[in-house]
N, C-alpha and C positions, 0 to 999 in steps of 0.2 A: 537223482530226483529228490526234491525237497519233501519233507513231511508236510509242509505247509501247502494249502490249496492254491496259494498265490500271494502276491504282495498285499492284497486287502486283508487276508487272514493274518499274515505276519504283523501288519500294522495294528490290527485289533488286539492281538495277544500282547504285543510289546507296549501298546498304550496302557493296557491294564497293568503290566509289569512295572512300568515307570510310575504310574499313579500309585500303586502299592508302595514302591520304594520311597516316593516323594512324601507320602502322607504318614508313613509309619515312623513313630518317634524313635525306634531303635536304629533305623537306617538313614532316613532322610537328612536329619540334622548333621550326622557325621559325614555323609557324602557332600552335603552343602559346604561344610567347613573345609573340605579338601579344595574346593573351588578350582577344579581342573576339568574344564570342558573336554568332552570326548566326542569323536565322530566315528560312527560305525558304518562302514560301507558294506552293504550286504550284496555281495557280488552276484550271486545267482538270481536274485529277485530285482536287481537294479534299483535298490533303495538306499537312501542315505538317512541316517538317524543321528542328529546332533543332540547331545545332552549337556546341560550346564546347570549350575546352581541358580536358584531364583534370586531376583533382586529384592533386597529387604524392603518390606512394606507394600510390594506390588501384588503378591498373591499369598495372603495369610493362610496358614495351614499347609502350604506347599514348600518343599525344599528344593525341588528340581523343576526344570522346564525342558522341553524337548521340541524338536522341529523335524519334520519329514521333508527330505529333498530340498532343504534350505528355505522353505517358506516361513517367513516371519523370524528367521534367525538373525540376531544382531550381535553375535559373538563368534570368535574364532576358536577352533579346538586347540588344546594343548597337545593332543595326540590324535592320529587317524589310524583306526584299525580296520583292516580289510579281512572279511571272513564270509562264509556261507551261512545261510539261514539256519541250517541244522546245527552248525557249530555254535552260533549265538544262542540258540535254544538250549542246547546241552550245557553250555557254559553257565547260564543262569540257573540251571538245575543242579549245578555242582558236579557235572560229569566230565568237565574238561579241565585238565591241568594247564593253566595259563602259561607258565614258563616252558613246559614241554611243547605246547601248541605253537608257541613263538619259534622255538628251535626247529620244529618239524615243518613250519610254514602254513599250517591250517589256519593260523591267525598271523597276519602280516602287519607290520607297522610301516606305513608309507610316509608318515611325518611325525615328528616328536620322538619321545623316549618311552621305552618299555616301563620306566619307573612309574609313569602315570597310572596305567591300568593295574600295575602290581600293588600300588598303594590302596586300591579298593578291595583287595582280597580279604584283609582281616574284617572289613565291614560286611562284605557279601557272604562270608562263610556261614553265618547264622541265617541268612536270607535264603540260601539255596534250598534247604528242605522245606521251608514254608512255601516257596514258589512251586516246587514240585508237587506239593499237596494241593495248591491252588489250581494247578493245571488239571489234576484229577477231578477236583471239585467242579470245575467248569465243564467237565465232560470232554475235554480235549485229549482223550486217551491216545490218539494218534501222535500227539506231541510229547508223550512221556519218553524221556531219554533213558 
């Protein structure tokens, strides 16, 4: 059973997560420069989250854009990762070793190459503790990994 109360809570938390990443000068521009759209298929909650770089000039101050379940998405992913909500949550708090999770199958790549998410690791390394602190600040103690 997921730590999340359901798809709506997962969306609320991950909307905040990607807003934080998108607007933060330490992370957003570096993720945008990678320009490697990713799709996260959250198996247990039957959600799909597509994340891509923003288009220059369209959304000032934002580096990323995302779409839930394909609504408004006008890009194709470079990689599709399939995982459960708790694994996604733990990953962004720095509690999941991505290469090991890929080997064990808790994160599966159904399209594309593992090189794409692996390229994000050096960027996200400094983000993980900040996000874990934000989870606590928001009072989402049940989501602390």
